[in-house]
SEMILO-474603 format. One line per field, with one value per residue (C-alpha): residue number from 1; x, y, z. Coordinates in steps of 0.25 Angstrom, whole numbers, plus 5000, padded with zeros to 4 digits. Example, Ala and Ser with C-alpha at 12.3 -4.5 7.8 and 13.67 -1.06 7.14 Angstrom:
BEGIN
num	1:2
east	5049:5055
north	4982:4996
up	5031:5029
end
This chain:
BEGIN
num	1:2:3:4:5:6:7:8:9:10:11:12:13:14:15:16:17:18:19:20:21:22:23:24:25:26:27:28:29:30:31:32:33:34:35:36:37:38:39:40:41:42:43:44:45:46:47:48:49:50:51:52:53:54:55:56:57:58:59:60:61:62:63:64:65:66:67:68:69:70:71:72:73:74:75:76:77:78:79:80:81:82:83:84:85:86:87:88:89:90:91:92:93:94:95:96:97:98:99:100:101:102:103:104:105:106:107:108:109:110:111:112:113:114:115:116:117:118:119:120:121:122:123:124:125:126:127:128:129:130:131:132:133:134:135:136:137:138:139:140:141:142:143:144:145:146:147:148:149:150:151:152:153:154:155:156:157:158:159:160:161:162:163:164:165:166:167:168:169:170:171:172:173:174:175:176:177:178:179:180:181:182:183:184:185:186:187:188:189:190:191:192:193:194:195:196:197:198:199:200:201:202:203:204:205:206:207:208:209:210:211:212:213:214:215:216:217:218:219:220:221:222:223:224:225:226:227:228:229:230:231:232:233:234:235:236:237:238:239:240:241:242:243:244:245:246:247:248:249:250:251:252:253:254:255:256:257:258:259:260:261:262:263:264:265:266:267:268:269:270:271:272:273:274:275:276:277:278:279:280:281:282:283:284:285:286:287
east	4844:4847:4858:4857:4859:4871:4886:4896:4906:4920:4928:4915:4915:4902:4899:4887:4888:4882:4868:4858:4847:4840:4842:4854:4855:4866:4863:4868:4880:4893:4905:4916:4931:4937:4923:4920:4908:4908:4896:4898:4894:4880:4869:4860:4849:4850:4862:4862:4873:4869:4874:4886:4898:4910:4923:4927:4928:4917:4917:4907:4909:4902:4888:4880:4865:4854:4844:4847:4834:4832:4834:4848:4854:4867:4868:4878:4874:4878:4890:4904:4909:4923:4933:4926:4929:4920:4922:4915:4903:4896:4888:4883:4874:4866:4855:4858:4870:4867:4878:4878:4883:4894:4909:4918:4932:4939:4932:4940:4933:4936:4928:4917:4908:4903:4890:4893:4880:4877:4864:4863:4849:4844:4839:4832:4840:4840:4844:4857:4861:4860:4869:4879:4878:4881:4893:4898:4895:4903:4914:4915:4915:4926:4935:4932:4936:4949:4953:4952:4960:4948:4950:4940:4929:4933:4932:4917:4914:4921:4913:4900:4904:4907:4894:4887:4895:4893:4878:4877:4886:4878:4881:4876:4884:4896:4898:4913:4912:4900:4908:4920:4912:4904:4917:4923:4910:4908:4923:4928:4917:4924:4937:4933:4930:4943:4936:4926:4935:4942:4929:4926:4939:4938:4924:4926:4939:4933:4922:4931:4941:4930:4925:4940:4941:4929:4933:4946:4948:4949:4952:4966:4967:4968:4955:4963:4972:4959:4953:4966:4965:4951:4954:4965:4959:4973:4971:4959:4968:4978:4966:4963:4977:4975:4990:4989:4995:4987:4983:4987:4979:4975:4985:4981:4967:4962:4951:4949:4938:4948:4958:4947:4942:4956:4959:4945:4948:4962:4955:4944:4954:4964:4953:4947:4961:4963:4950:4954:4967:4960:4950:4960:4968:4955:4962:4975:4970:4966:4951
north	5089:5083:5073:5068:5057:5051:5047:5046:5034:5035:5042:5045:5057:5064:5076:5084:5094:5102:5103:5113:5111:5121:5113:5104:5098:5089:5083:5072:5068:5062:5063:5053:5054:5054:5057:5069:5077:5089:5098:5108:5115:5116:5126:5126:5135:5128:5121:5113:5105:5099:5088:5085:5078:5078:5070:5070:5081:5091:5101:5111:5120:5129:5130:5140:5145:5139:5148:5159:5166:5165:5155:5150:5143:5137:5129:5120:5115:5104:5100:5095:5099:5093:5095:5104:5113:5125:5131:5142:5144:5157:5156:5171:5167:5159:5167:5159:5152:5143:5136:5130:5119:5116:5111:5117:5114:5111:5119:5125:5135:5144:5154:5153:5165:5164:5170:5180:5177:5163:5157:5146:5143:5136:5146:5160:5172:5177:5164:5165:5150:5154:5165:5156:5146:5158:5162:5147:5146:5159:5154:5141:5149:5159:5147:5141:5154:5155:5141:5145:5158:5167:5178:5188:5177:5173:5187:5188:5175:5180:5192:5185:5175:5186:5194:5181:5179:5194:5192:5179:5185:5192:5204:5197:5184:5188:5203:5203:5195:5203:5216:5211:5207:5219:5228:5220:5220:5235:5240:5231:5222:5210:5214:5216:5231:5240:5254:5252:5254:5265:5272:5270:5274:5288:5290:5286:5293:5306:5305:5302:5313:5323:5319:5319:5333:5338:5331:5339:5347:5362:5368:5373:5370:5381:5381:5385:5372:5364:5370:5367:5353:5350:5356:5346:5334:5327:5326:5316:5307:5307:5303:5291:5285:5277:5280:5295:5302:5306:5320:5321:5334:5345:5340:5344:5345:5331:5327:5313:5311:5314:5304:5293:5296:5296:5282:5277:5280:5274:5261:5262:5267:5256:5245:5252:5252:5238:5234:5242:5234:5221:5223:5228:5215:5206:5200:5196:5192:5179:5176
up	4814:4827:4831:4846:4855:4848:4851:4840:4839:4842:4831:4824:4814:4813:4804:4802:4791:4779:4786:4785:4796:4805:4818:4822:4836:4840:4854:4863:4855:4860:4852:4857:4856:4842:4836:4828:4825:4815:4812:4801:4788:4794:4794:4806:4812:4826:4830:4844:4850:4863:4873:4864:4870:4861:4865:4850:4841:4836:4825:4822:4810:4800:4807:4800:4801:4793:4787:4798:4802:4817:4829:4825:4837:4840:4853:4860:4874:4884:4875:4878:4865:4867:4855:4845:4833:4829:4816:4807:4816:4817:4830:4829:4817:4827:4834:4847:4852:4864:4872:4886:4895:4885:4887:4877:4879:4866:4855:4844:4835:4823:4815:4826:4828:4842:4847:4858:4866:4869:4875:4885:4881:4894:4904:4905:4900:4915:4921:4928:4925:4910:4912:4919:4907:4897:4905:4905:4890:4887:4896:4888:4875:4880:4883:4869:4863:4872:4868:4853:4856:4853:4863:4857:4857:4871:4876:4871:4878:4890:4891:4890:4900:4910:4907:4911:4923:4927:4925:4935:4945:4956:4965:4977:4977:4969:4972:4969:4957:4951:4954:4947:4935:4935:4935:4923:4915:4917:4915:4903:4900:4906:4899:4885:4884:4887:4883:4894:4906:4899:4897:4912:4916:4909:4914:4929:4929:4924:4934:4946:4941:4941:4955:4960:4955:4962:4975:4976:4988:4983:4997:4996:4981:4971:4962:4950:4952:4953:4941:4933:4937:4933:4919:4916:4909:4910:4925:4922:4914:4926:4935:4926:4929:4941:4944:4945:4956:4969:4968:4953:4953:4963:4973:4987:4983:4984:4994:5000:4989:4978:4984:4984:4970:4965:4972:4967:4953:4953:4956:4946:4935:4938:4936:4923:4917:4921:4914:4902:4901:4904:4893:4883:4884:4881:4869:4876:4890:4895:4898
end
C-alpha cells in the first residue's frame, strides 16, 4: 500500500487502521494546521514514512510485525513530524530501524520500545558522512527521550551519539577533543559505567604503588623498616587516597622518582574518582 503526493484539507481527519499488508509507504504528504492523521492497529513487514510535513497532529500507534520472517524494516526519513504521539510500538521487533534527516521537536511517546542501533541507510558503512548522520539521529532521539522524561533511554541514545562523535573526531585536526573523548570513553564509557573507573583506580594504583616502593632510596634507611612497610597492605589503600600525606610511609627514604610517582597518581586517582561519581549519578544528572 502506497500513499503519496497529496495534501490534506484544513481540519481534515484521516485515519489508516486495521491493515495487514507487507509494505506500507507514506510519502510526500503535507498535513496542514488543524488537520489530523492517525495510523494504528496495523501489521506491516515494511513501514516507511518519507517527505512528510506535519503542521497539524499526527498519531502513530500499535504498529506490529506482519508475518515475521526476515527483512522487517521501519523507516522515517526527510520528515518534519511536528506535533505527534507514538504509542505501543515495539521497534525492536523490526530487523532494521532507519532514521535520518528528520526534525523531531514535539513528540510524546508511551510504551515505545526503541531500537538501540539506528541505521541511516544512505552511505557506505565506513563513510564519515553516514557516521555524522547517525550521531545527529541519536542526538535527536536523545532529546525526544529527555522531553518525555525518559532518562534511561536518553542515556542509551547519548552513548550512541558520543560513540559516533568519537569515531568522526580525528587526532590530527582535533587532538584535544579526541583526547578528552577517548579518556571519557575508556574510563567510564561516557558517564554510564561507574565500576570501570573503580577497577582502573585499583589496578593503576597497585601498579604505581609497587613502582613507588621500588623507587624508595634505601641508603640510610633501615631494611627492617622497609620490609615492614611493604608487608602492610593498608599502606596501599592510603596510597589510593589522593589526599594522603607526603611521605606517608618510609619517611626520609623518598627519592625524586618517588615524589614524581606520588604526584602523578594523585592526578590520575582524582580523575578516576571524579569519573566514578559522575557515572554513578547518571540517572540524576542533566545530559
